[in-house]
N, C-alpha and C positions, 0 to 999 in steps of 0.2 A: 503494500500500500504506499502510495507516494504522499508525502506531505506538500501541502500547497502553501505558498508564501502569499499572503494577503497584501495586496498593494493598497495603500492608503488613497481613498477617494477625494480627490479635490472637489471642492464645491463650486458649482458653476450656476450662473443664473443668467438669464436675458430679459430684455424689455423691448417692446415694439410699440412703434408709433405709426399708425395707419392714417391715410388720406392726410398728409401734410400739404397744405396748399402753397407747394413751391416746386420749381422744377428739380427733378432727381439729379441733374447735372450739376446744380448750384449746391446741393446738400453734399454731394460727393466730394467736393472740394474741402468741406470742412472735416467730414468723416475720414478722410485720407490722413488727416493730422493727427489723429488719436489712435489709430490702429496699432496695437502692440504696445501701448504706453501703459505705465502704472496708472491705476485709477486716479490717484490723487493727482498726478501730473497732468493727465487728460482734463481733469476738471479745471486746473489752472490755465491750460491752453485755451480751452473752450471760453473761459471767463475773458481772456484779453483778445480774442479773435474778433475782428471788426467784420464779421458777416452775419446777416440776419438769421442764418441757419443755425449758428453756434447756440443760440438760446435755446432752440428746440432739441438739438442733440443733447445739449447739457441736461435738460430735464430727462431724457431717455436714459442717459449714463447714471443720473442720480436714481432713477426708478430700478435700474438694473442692480446697483449697489444694494439698495434697499431689499431688493428681492434675494440677493445672496445672504443678507443678514438675517432675513426671514427663514430662509431655508436652512440655514445653520442652526438657527434656534429651534426649529421645528424637529431637527435631526439630535438636537442635544450636544452640538459640538460648538466649541468656542472658535470664532471666526476674527482674525485680525484684519481689518478693513484695509490696513496699509499694505498687506500682502496681496491684494486683488489687482489684476491688470485686465486690459480689454483684450480679451481672446479673439473676438471676431466683431466686426461691425461692417455693415453694408446697407446699401440703398437699393431698393427696387423701384420700378415705375408702378405707380397706382392708376386708379382709374383716370381717364380724361374726360373733362367737362367740355362737351361740344357746345360752342356758341355761334351766333350769327351776329355780324355787324351790318347795318344798313349801308347800302352803297348806290351810287347814282343811277338813275333811270330805272328805278324799282327793283334792282338786283340786290344781293346778299353776299358779303364775304364770309366764308366759314373761317373759324379759328378755334383752337383748343387750349384750354388751361390745364396745365399738367399738375399732377398730384404725385407724392412720394411715400413709400413705405420704409420707414428706418428701423433697423434692427441693430440692438447693440448687446454683446454678451460679455460677461466679465467671469474670470475664473480665478480660483485660488493659485498661486504658484505651487509647483509640485514639491519643492523643498519645505515650503511652509506647511503644506498637508502632511508631509512626512513627520515634521516636528509635531504638529498637532495630535497626529495619531499616537506618536510615541508618549507625548505627555498624558493622553488619555489612558493608554495602557498602564503607564506609571501609577496614575491615581487609582486606576481599577485594582492594580496590584497591592497598594498602600490600604485600600479600603475592604481587601478581601475578608479579614476576620472580624470587622467591626459590626456591631449591631445596628439597628435602625436609629436609635436615639442618638447614639454616640456619632454616626455617620452624619445626621442632619445636623448637630451642633458643630461638628467640624466643617461642614459645607458652609454653614452661615458665618463662622469665623473667617474662612478664607475668601468668600465672595466679597469683593470690595463695595458691591452696590447694596449689600444688605440683603435681607429676605426678599423673596420674589414678590412683586406687586401683583395685585389682582387687576384685571382690565376694568375700565370704567364702564358703567352700565350706559346703554343708549338712552337719550331722552326721547 
């Protein structure tokens, strides 16, 4: 029987903006600036880019980062946001709005308003994922013989944010 080595799974998340009322060609100019960058650096690049599309791409990137945090929280893993990078980002063409413009002598000129679909994906660097899984294994090993109350007390002491907060009720 062979033993299998478990590879740590890096946390990946993506966000999608559909029907952005801008030409895909213009959005691609901005998206090309952040491809492969660290998430923090990409946010700074987008903040100081003088293109109208930068604001919308920044919102999508922030959404992807929040999705990664949420995914890590649901999995019970700790995620260092500084270790996220833009793994892939691309722009596809959306639906075209067909319009008519009045022309001389009762005719009409046809034109199209283009839209874009923007996809941004962030992933945790593989080295950070290995460190995170090693830390989780060490924590599990140290808590191996503890009982429930002792485990909760130690967890509350080591958690810098304090005990877990309950979500607020909707009004």
